Residue frames as qw, qx, qy, qz and C-alpha x, y, z in Angstrom:
[[0.702, -0.082, 0.312, -0.635, 171.18, 89.87, 163.92],
 [0.909, 0.239, -0.232, -0.249, 171.38, 87.00, 161.42],
 [0.453, 0.442, -0.708, 0.315, 174.96, 86.13, 162.56],
 [0.357, -0.305, 0.610, -0.638, 173.54, 85.91, 166.19],
 [0.859, 0.047, 0.216, -0.462, 170.87, 83.47, 165.12],
 [0.920, 0.349, -0.164, -0.069, 172.90, 81.35, 162.67],
 [0.804, 0.229, -0.318, 0.448, 176.56, 81.42, 163.72],
 [0.356, -0.915, 0.030, -0.187, 176.97, 83.10, 167.22],
 [0.827, -0.391, 0.141, 0.379, 180.28, 81.21, 168.00],
 [0.599, 0.379, 0.143, 0.690, 182.04, 83.38, 165.23],
 [0.083, -0.893, -0.072, -0.436, 181.09, 86.68, 167.12],
 [0.572, 0.086, -0.484, 0.656, 183.86, 87.96, 169.43],
 [0.112, -0.403, -0.453, 0.788, 182.18, 91.09, 170.75],
 [0.109, 0.699, 0.572, 0.416, 179.25, 93.45, 169.92],
 [0.143, -0.143, -0.163, 0.966, 179.04, 97.22, 170.11],
 [0.024, 0.694, 0.693, 0.192, 175.49, 98.76, 170.49],
 [0.156, 0.328, -0.016, 0.931, 174.89, 102.42, 170.13],
 [0.087, 0.242, 0.562, -0.786, 173.13, 104.37, 172.82],
 [0.489, 0.372, 0.146, -0.776, 169.36, 104.42, 172.17],
 [0.306, 0.172, -0.820, -0.452, 169.52, 101.36, 169.64],
 [0.748, -0.064, 0.174, -0.637, 166.26, 99.49, 169.55],
 [0.915, 0.169, -0.323, -0.172, 166.04, 95.72, 169.81],
 [0.063, 0.615, -0.706, 0.345, 168.70, 95.24, 172.50],
 [0.737, -0.278, 0.429, -0.443, 166.61, 92.74, 174.33],
 [0.953, 0.297, -0.030, -0.042, 167.23, 89.99, 171.68],
 [0.461, 0.686, -0.454, 0.332, 170.88, 91.00, 171.33],
 [0.230, -0.592, 0.624, -0.454, 171.60, 90.74, 175.08],
 [0.894, -0.099, 0.305, -0.313, 169.61, 87.41, 175.54],
 [0.909, 0.384, -0.123, 0.102, 171.65, 85.79, 172.67],
 [0.294, 0.715, -0.484, 0.410, 174.87, 87.30, 173.74],
 [0.490, -0.522, 0.550, -0.430, 174.49, 86.09, 177.39],
 [0.967, 0.079, 0.163, -0.180, 173.62, 82.59, 175.99],
 [0.854, 0.416, -0.105, 0.295, 176.77, 82.35, 173.95],
 [0.629, -0.582, -0.018, 0.515, 179.10, 84.46, 176.44],
 [0.471, 0.518, 0.232, 0.675, 179.49, 87.24, 173.88],
 [0.258, -0.441, -0.300, 0.806, 180.50, 90.57, 175.52],
 [0.180, 0.769, 0.468, 0.395, 178.22, 93.54, 174.54],
 [0.348, -0.277, -0.199, 0.873, 179.55, 97.08, 174.99],
 [0.160, 0.911, 0.371, -0.079, 177.28, 100.30, 174.83],
 [0.481, -0.090, 0.175, 0.854, 178.88, 103.02, 172.85],
 [0.211, 0.727, 0.163, -0.633, 178.11, 106.65, 171.85],
 [0.727, 0.658, 0.196, -0.012, 177.58, 107.48, 168.14],
 [0.112, 0.883, -0.444, -0.101, 181.07, 109.05, 167.92],
 [0.423, -0.420, 0.803, 0.031, 182.76, 105.78, 168.95],
 [0.751, 0.339, 0.562, -0.075, 180.53, 103.79, 166.64],
 [0.509, 0.854, -0.038, -0.099, 181.48, 106.01, 163.77],
 [0.063, -0.763, 0.640, 0.061, 185.25, 105.68, 164.58],
 [0.577, -0.167, 0.799, -0.006, 185.04, 101.88, 164.92],
 [0.655, 0.517, 0.550, -0.031, 182.95, 101.60, 161.74],
 [0.396, -0.165, 0.381, 0.819, 185.40, 104.02, 159.96],
 [0.236, 0.333, 0.023, -0.913, 182.57, 106.52, 159.29],
 [0.259, -0.197, -0.788, -0.523, 180.28, 104.09, 157.53],
 [0.587, -0.299, -0.012, -0.752, 176.62, 103.95, 158.55],
 [0.074, 0.172, -0.956, 0.228, 176.63, 101.21, 161.21],
 [0.559, -0.353, -0.538, -0.522, 172.88, 101.38, 161.61],
 [0.553, -0.617, 0.221, -0.515, 173.53, 101.28, 165.61],
 [0.887, -0.325, 0.318, -0.086, 175.17, 98.03, 165.84],
 [0.450, 0.653, -0.609, -0.025, 178.67, 96.53, 165.06],
 [0.948, -0.269, 0.165, -0.035, 180.00, 92.99, 165.57],
 [0.096, 0.685, -0.708, -0.142, 183.57, 91.96, 165.59],
 [0.946, 0.097, 0.139, -0.275, 183.66, 88.56, 163.99],
 [0.645, -0.266, 0.631, 0.340, 185.98, 85.78, 162.88],
 [0.190, 0.404, -0.574, -0.686, 187.19, 85.76, 159.28],
 [0.855, 0.215, -0.015, -0.471, 184.97, 83.72, 156.99],
 [0.561, -0.334, 0.755, 0.061, 185.83, 80.13, 156.86],
 [0.620, 0.432, -0.451, -0.476, 186.51, 78.57, 153.47],
 [0.862, -0.168, 0.458, -0.138, 185.92, 74.80, 153.49],
 [0.311, -0.336, 0.766, 0.451, 187.98, 72.37, 151.41],
 [0.441, 0.295, -0.424, -0.734, 186.81, 72.05, 147.81],
 [0.349, -0.023, -0.921, -0.173, 186.42, 68.30, 148.01],
 [0.020, 0.319, 0.772, -0.549, 184.17, 68.74, 151.10],
 [0.363, 0.381, 0.043, -0.849, 182.04, 71.35, 149.30],
 [0.428, 0.197, -0.678, -0.564, 181.53, 68.95, 146.38],
 [0.242, -0.129, -0.955, 0.117, 180.62, 65.99, 148.68],
 [0.116, 0.327, 0.578, -0.739, 178.23, 68.12, 150.47],
 [0.380, 0.360, -0.196, -0.829, 176.72, 69.52, 147.37],
 [0.404, 0.029, -0.843, -0.354, 176.01, 65.99, 146.10],
 [0.168, -0.247, -0.894, 0.335, 174.56, 64.79, 149.44],
 [0.091, 0.570, 0.512, -0.636, 172.35, 67.92, 150.01],
 [0.397, 0.660, 0.597, 0.224, 171.57, 68.63, 146.44],
 [0.106, -0.835, -0.003, 0.540, 173.39, 71.93, 146.28],
 [0.681, 0.655, 0.159, 0.285, 174.40, 73.60, 143.11],
 [0.559, -0.462, 0.084, 0.683, 178.07, 74.88, 143.19],
 [0.349, 0.927, 0.131, 0.037, 178.44, 78.35, 141.58],
 [0.708, -0.156, 0.132, 0.676, 181.93, 78.98, 140.26],
 [0.084, 0.969, 0.094, -0.214, 182.81, 82.62, 139.98],
 [0.756, 0.218, 0.210, 0.580, 185.48, 83.21, 137.24],
 [0.420, 0.221, 0.069, 0.877, 187.36, 86.37, 137.83],
 [0.207, -0.840, -0.438, -0.243, 184.74, 88.35, 139.78],
 [0.485, 0.203, -0.259, 0.811, 186.31, 91.56, 141.12],
 [0.273, -0.504, -0.043, -0.818, 183.40, 93.72, 142.44],
 [0.055, -0.067, -0.843, 0.531, 182.75, 93.14, 146.29],
 [0.511, 0.147, 0.171, -0.829, 179.27, 94.73, 145.74],
 [0.678, 0.192, -0.526, -0.476, 178.42, 91.92, 143.14],
 [0.385, 0.119, -0.890, 0.213, 179.82, 89.23, 145.32],
 [0.140, 0.061, 0.659, -0.736, 177.87, 90.34, 148.27],
 [0.622, 0.191, -0.040, -0.759, 174.66, 90.56, 146.21],
 [0.622, 0.208, -0.724, -0.214, 175.38, 87.04, 144.84],
 [0.201, 0.051, -0.877, 0.433, 175.68, 85.63, 148.29],
 [0.347, 0.098, 0.390, -0.847, 172.54, 87.32, 149.41],
 [0.700, 0.191, -0.313, -0.612, 170.46, 85.97, 146.48],
 [0.565, 0.147, -0.812, 0.000, 171.93, 82.37, 146.79],
 [0.006, -0.016, -0.813, 0.582, 171.15, 82.30, 150.51],
 [0.556, 0.173, 0.198, -0.788, 167.44, 83.41, 149.80],
 [0.733, 0.250, -0.439, -0.456, 167.12, 80.80, 147.15],
 [0.766, -0.357, 0.502, -0.185, 168.81, 78.07, 149.16],
 [0.910, 0.076, 0.396, 0.096, 170.84, 74.95, 148.14],
 [0.608, 0.732, -0.155, 0.266, 173.86, 76.71, 146.60],
 [0.700, -0.533, 0.130, 0.458, 177.50, 76.99, 147.35],
 [0.388, 0.913, -0.115, -0.043, 180.23, 79.16, 145.95],
 [0.834, -0.113, 0.197, 0.503, 183.73, 78.36, 144.56],
 [0.096, 0.981, -0.101, -0.134, 186.21, 81.25, 144.22],
 [0.819, 0.335, -0.199, 0.421, 189.68, 81.13, 142.58],
 [0.616, -0.567, -0.157, 0.524, 192.55, 82.16, 144.76],
 [0.369, -0.206, 0.265, 0.867, 193.85, 84.66, 142.13],
 [0.067, -0.070, -0.397, -0.913, 192.32, 87.51, 140.25],
 [0.404, -0.522, -0.678, -0.323, 189.13, 87.31, 142.18],
 [0.341, -0.589, 0.218, -0.699, 187.46, 89.30, 145.10],
 [0.306, -0.029, -0.891, 0.334, 187.37, 87.43, 148.46],
 [0.415, -0.708, -0.537, -0.195, 184.74, 87.44, 151.11],
 [0.278, 0.267, -0.246, 0.889, 185.80, 90.78, 152.68],
 [0.036, 0.400, 0.519, -0.754, 183.98, 93.20, 155.22],
 [0.298, 0.275, -0.236, -0.883, 182.70, 95.16, 152.27],
 [0.405, -0.040, -0.822, -0.399, 181.20, 91.89, 150.76],
 [0.214, -0.294, -0.863, 0.352, 179.61, 90.87, 154.17],
 [0.145, 0.335, 0.278, -0.888, 177.87, 94.25, 154.54],
 [0.480, 0.198, -0.383, -0.764, 176.11, 93.75, 151.22],
 [0.387, -0.053, -0.910, -0.138, 175.50, 90.01, 151.83],
 [0.508, -0.390, 0.111, -0.760, 173.28, 91.09, 154.94],
 [0.633, -0.254, 0.614, -0.397, 173.74, 87.75, 156.73],
 [0.910, 0.280, -0.080, -0.295, 173.50, 85.53, 153.76],
 [0.360, 0.551, -0.737, 0.156, 177.14, 84.28, 154.32],
 [0.452, -0.303, 0.710, -0.448, 175.79, 82.35, 157.11],
 [0.788, 0.229, 0.471, -0.324, 173.87, 80.05, 154.74],
 [0.718, 0.667, -0.192, -0.047, 176.23, 79.71, 151.70],
 [0.822, -0.390, 0.238, 0.340, 179.37, 77.51, 151.90],
 [0.339, 0.896, -0.255, -0.134, 182.54, 78.79, 150.37],
 [0.844, -0.166, 0.308, 0.407, 185.69, 77.18, 148.91],
 [0.183, 0.887, -0.302, -0.298, 188.72, 78.42, 147.18],
 [0.919, 0.134, 0.308, 0.207, 190.66, 76.85, 144.55],
 [0.331, -0.578, 0.369, 0.649, 193.96, 77.50, 142.87],
 [0.010, 0.145, -0.731, -0.666, 192.84, 76.31, 139.49],
 [0.580, 0.239, 0.268, -0.731, 189.13, 76.86, 138.45],
 [0.658, 0.332, -0.515, -0.437, 189.35, 74.68, 135.33],
 [0.297, 0.155, -0.922, 0.192, 190.73, 71.70, 137.32],
 [0.249, 0.125, 0.697, -0.661, 188.00, 72.26, 139.93],
 [0.647, 0.317, -0.081, -0.689, 185.28, 72.23, 137.26],
 [0.615, 0.276, -0.708, -0.212, 186.60, 69.00, 135.71],
 [0.058, 0.104, -0.891, 0.439, 186.79, 67.48, 139.16],
 [0.488, 0.194, 0.427, -0.736, 183.01, 68.35, 139.67],
 [0.660, 0.327, -0.384, -0.557, 182.29, 66.77, 136.20],
 [0.393, 0.208, -0.893, 0.069, 184.03, 63.54, 137.29],
 [0.127, 0.075, 0.787, -0.599, 181.65, 63.49, 140.22],
 [0.153, 0.476, 0.856, 0.128, 178.68, 63.68, 138.00],
 [0.081, 0.711, 0.214, -0.664, 177.98, 67.43, 137.82],
 [0.505, 0.576, 0.430, 0.478, 176.92, 68.88, 134.49],
 [0.322, -0.474, -0.121, 0.810, 178.41, 72.36, 134.22],
 [0.276, 0.803, 0.454, 0.271, 176.49, 75.33, 132.70],
 [0.414, -0.227, -0.047, 0.880, 177.97, 78.69, 132.04],
 [0.209, 0.845, 0.388, -0.303, 176.28, 82.11, 131.62],
 [0.386, 0.010, 0.411, 0.826, 177.10, 83.80, 128.18],
 [0.253, 0.442, 0.051, -0.859, 175.60, 87.05, 126.80],
 [0.597, 0.496, -0.271, -0.570, 175.06, 85.64, 123.33],
 [0.543, 0.391, -0.699, -0.250, 174.76, 82.30, 121.50],
 [0.115, -0.119, 0.921, -0.352, 173.92, 80.23, 124.52],
 [0.229, -0.415, -0.857, -0.200, 170.77, 78.02, 124.87],
 [0.273, -0.509, -0.074, -0.813, 167.74, 80.17, 125.94],
 [0.029, -0.170, 0.783, -0.597, 167.20, 79.94, 129.59],
 [0.596, 0.115, 0.308, -0.733, 163.42, 79.87, 129.12],
 [0.827, 0.287, -0.280, -0.393, 163.52, 76.88, 126.73],
 [0.436, 0.387, -0.803, 0.125, 166.18, 74.60, 128.09],
 [0.867, -0.432, -0.170, -0.183, 165.56, 71.56, 130.42],
 [0.159, -0.766, 0.577, -0.233, 168.23, 71.63, 133.17],
 [0.794, 0.067, -0.600, 0.066, 170.16, 68.45, 133.92],
 [0.463, -0.747, 0.306, -0.365, 170.96, 67.53, 137.54],
 [0.407, -0.744, -0.138, 0.512, 173.32, 67.57, 139.52],
 [0.455, 0.769, 0.189, 0.408, 174.30, 70.93, 138.05],
 [0.423, -0.480, -0.047, 0.768, 177.11, 73.50, 138.61],
 [0.285, 0.910, 0.288, 0.092, 177.01, 77.02, 137.27],
 [0.548, -0.124, 0.059, 0.825, 179.88, 79.28, 136.11],
 [0.112, 0.965, 0.232, -0.044, 179.48, 83.12, 136.15],
 [0.650, 0.363, 0.010, 0.668, 182.13, 85.24, 134.50],
 [0.328, -0.324, -0.244, 0.853, 183.66, 88.52, 135.40],
 [0.200, 0.759, 0.342, -0.517, 181.80, 91.93, 135.12],
 [0.181, 0.728, -0.291, -0.594, 183.86, 93.07, 132.03],
 [0.167, 0.446, -0.790, -0.387, 185.14, 90.00, 130.23],
 [0.886, -0.023, -0.136, -0.442, 182.55, 87.26, 131.06],
 [0.916, -0.232, 0.320, 0.074, 183.82, 83.57, 131.27],
 [0.068, -0.662, 0.648, 0.369, 187.47, 83.18, 130.08],
 [0.714, 0.377, -0.470, -0.358, 187.95, 80.94, 126.96],
 [0.277, 0.257, -0.907, 0.186, 189.98, 78.38, 128.98],
 [0.329, 0.134, 0.767, -0.534, 186.85, 77.92, 131.31],
 [0.638, 0.341, 0.010, -0.690, 184.38, 78.04, 128.53],
 [0.507, 0.355, -0.736, -0.274, 185.90, 75.17, 126.86],
 [0.030, 0.102, -0.937, 0.333, 184.97, 73.05, 129.97],
 [0.523, 0.120, 0.280, -0.796, 181.25, 73.92, 129.85],
 [0.254, 0.222, 0.935, 0.111, 178.72, 71.27, 129.10],
 [0.115, 0.793, 0.580, 0.143, 175.91, 73.85, 128.51],
 [0.215, -0.017, -0.037, 0.976, 176.04, 77.54, 127.65],
 [0.044, -0.711, -0.694, 0.107, 173.03, 79.54, 128.85],
 [0.109, 0.192, 0.100, 0.970, 171.77, 83.03, 127.83],
 [0.110, 0.515, 0.645, -0.554, 169.04, 84.96, 129.53],
 [0.227, 0.629, 0.559, 0.490, 166.38, 86.25, 126.97],
 [0.189, -0.508, -0.217, 0.812, 166.37, 90.04, 126.87],
 [0.366, 0.819, 0.418, -0.141, 164.20, 92.58, 125.13],
 [0.169, 0.960, -0.193, -0.112, 167.15, 94.88, 124.42],
 [0.917, 0.248, -0.086, 0.302, 170.20, 93.38, 122.60],
 [0.328, 0.684, -0.269, 0.593, 172.56, 96.41, 123.59],
 [0.451, -0.644, 0.341, -0.515, 172.06, 95.79, 127.29],
 [0.686, 0.022, -0.720, 0.101, 173.04, 93.00, 129.62],
 [0.684, -0.710, -0.107, -0.128, 172.59, 92.14, 133.35],
 [0.057, 0.751, -0.601, 0.267, 175.47, 92.64, 135.63],
 [0.430, 0.197, -0.876, 0.091, 176.95, 89.55, 137.24],
 [0.161, 0.059, 0.731, -0.661, 174.86, 89.61, 140.41],
 [0.639, 0.280, 0.162, -0.698, 171.54, 90.06, 138.63],
 [0.647, 0.329, -0.599, -0.339, 172.36, 87.43, 136.04],
 [0.184, 0.115, -0.918, 0.332, 173.35, 85.02, 138.84],
 [0.389, 0.127, 0.589, -0.697, 170.10, 85.68, 140.62],
 [0.709, 0.306, -0.102, -0.628, 167.93, 85.09, 137.46],
 [0.512, 0.354, -0.777, -0.093, 169.97, 81.89, 136.51],
 [0.072, 0.135, -0.877, 0.456, 169.78, 80.55, 140.01],
 [0.528, 0.138, 0.326, -0.772, 166.10, 81.18, 140.33],
 [0.759, 0.309, -0.330, -0.468, 165.45, 79.11, 137.23],
 [0.398, 0.265, -0.866, 0.144, 167.74, 76.37, 138.37],
 [0.188, -0.034, 0.773, -0.605, 165.91, 76.16, 141.72],
 [0.675, 0.241, 0.120, -0.687, 162.42, 76.33, 139.98],
 [0.709, 0.322, -0.555, -0.293, 163.41, 73.40, 137.56],
 [0.234, 0.267, -0.896, 0.267, 165.01, 71.40, 140.16],
 [0.443, 0.015, 0.631, -0.637, 161.93, 71.32, 142.25],
 [0.781, 0.331, -0.106, -0.519, 159.98, 70.07, 139.18],
 [0.527, 0.428, -0.734, -0.026, 162.74, 67.49, 138.51],
 [0.032, -0.166, 0.876, -0.452, 162.62, 66.14, 142.03],
 [0.612, 0.135, 0.387, -0.677, 158.82, 66.08, 142.10],
 [0.785, 0.358, -0.323, -0.389, 158.72, 63.97, 138.85],
 [0.376, 0.340, -0.848, 0.156, 161.32, 61.47, 140.27],
 [0.267, -0.057, 0.748, -0.605, 159.18, 60.97, 143.39],
 [0.720, 0.196, 0.082, -0.661, 156.01, 60.29, 141.29]]
């Protein structure tokens, strides 16, 4: 539904299960954009969806478009977006959840390395729940170089660390700002950590536990958004 609203040109065709409610909107938007809609029995929907729960509707869509990194940086500066660099994230569930959170918060983009990282796959899109239509993506061959290039353009780069970082509830964020999130098991690699301007830690009541990558990203990006609004408001006064 969100793809129909936000990026209908990327939809090749739609399958709708017999008895599915809400077809009026689907058919109206599909006719508007020349998208063929095929009614299908549950058995065919299960076959096309490879036995996953399709919830009654399937769309055949173009692959996600990755924009050039230079374009992502330029747009981030112009539109006051915060680029989020994902260092070695391998869980599609986490990436999908991150995309959904960043889309809800707004004003973020994502930078993924080409190696040792999950890409934006079908599994990721199912979790993102339409959020991919609102978050620009770029892929880079060298994350360290990409971060340094962002710093040359004026971005301060913060990274999420479990311990020994500045407390998220006490620090005053600089802007423009980029954020680095590490992998689920190892966190931010040392080679990337050396490039950081700021290390951030989320205050937690239990020292033996930690947030997973998706939850940590949501908490950090919420605080970045909150402080950025205050920062912009003070600049306007």
